[in-house]
Structure formats: C-alpha cells, structure tokens
PLY file of the C-alpha trace (Angstrom):
ply
format ascii 1.0
element vertex 65
property float x
property float y
property float z
element edge 64
property int vertex1
property int vertex2
end_header
-5.51 41.07 -66.37
-7.32 41.47 -69.84
-7.09 39.19 -72.90
-4.84 42.09 -74.71
-2.15 41.57 -72.16
-2.16 37.67 -72.93
-2.18 38.34 -76.67
0.66 40.64 -76.51
2.69 38.38 -74.23
1.69 35.20 -75.83
5.20 33.54 -75.30
5.57 34.48 -71.68
1.98 32.74 -71.39
2.32 29.62 -73.14
3.68 27.99 -70.55
0.75 28.64 -68.36
-1.81 27.82 -70.72
-0.35 24.36 -71.37
-0.17 23.84 -67.48
-3.67 24.53 -67.27
-4.86 22.53 -70.46
-2.20 19.84 -70.90
-3.49 18.67 -73.96
-2.69 21.46 -75.67
0.46 20.65 -77.71
3.50 23.06 -78.53
2.19 23.26 -82.16
-1.11 24.13 -80.89
-0.01 27.01 -79.00
2.00 28.36 -82.02
-1.25 28.34 -84.00
-3.31 30.00 -81.28
-0.53 32.94 -81.08
-2.60 34.61 -78.35
-5.90 34.60 -80.27
-8.72 33.74 -77.88
-11.07 32.37 -80.56
-8.45 30.18 -81.49
-7.70 29.10 -77.90
-11.62 28.71 -77.40
-11.64 26.31 -80.78
-8.81 23.92 -79.64
-9.73 23.57 -76.36
-13.29 22.52 -77.53
-11.54 20.20 -80.14
-9.15 18.54 -77.34
-11.58 18.54 -74.67
-14.78 17.75 -76.41
-16.50 20.56 -74.33
-19.00 23.00 -75.09
-17.80 26.69 -76.48
-19.78 28.15 -73.36
-18.04 25.99 -70.82
-14.70 26.70 -72.51
-15.26 30.32 -72.42
-15.86 29.84 -68.57
-12.81 28.06 -68.03
-10.83 30.45 -69.78
-12.36 33.34 -67.76
-11.44 31.64 -64.33
-7.78 31.02 -65.62
-7.81 34.80 -66.50
-9.02 35.87 -63.22
-6.43 33.78 -61.54
-3.31 35.02 -64.15
0 1
1 2
2 3
3 4
4 5
5 6
6 7
7 8
8 9
9 10
10 11
11 12
12 13
13 14
14 15
15 16
16 17
17 18
18 19
19 20
20 21
21 22
22 23
23 24
24 25
25 26
26 27
27 28
28 29
29 30
30 31
31 32
32 33
33 34
34 35
35 36
36 37
37 38
38 39
39 40
40 41
41 42
42 43
43 44
44 45
45 46
46 47
47 48
48 49
49 50
50 51
51 52
52 53
53 54
54 55
55 56
56 57
57 58
58 59
59 60
60 61
61 62
62 63
63 64
C-alpha cells in the first residue's frame, strides 16, 4: 500500500491510525486529513519524537496495513 491510497481513503484509515497512535485526537485526525506531513508533525508534537523516528514508524505501519 502506498500513501496515496491512505490519503484517498483517509476516513477509512482514521481508526487504524488512532489505534496505532492513541494520543492522536479525533480533532487531530480531522486536521491531518491524510496529509503525511501533517501526521508526522502531530506525532512529533504528541510523542516528542524526532522526525526521522516518526517517519520510520509511519513506514512500518504502512507496510503492515
């Protein structure tokens, strides 16, 4: 699966994203709207991790889904 598929079907993937990263709120997910850069930023903000670490987590999650 690639990010374009996630972005195009964001409503369907919001639950999976929130299951993986429980600190994200519904409002966060509405703001993100499938934009990977927005997701990266929100994850950095909520979890206090470096951008590279967050990118790895997103890539791992993407491979599993």
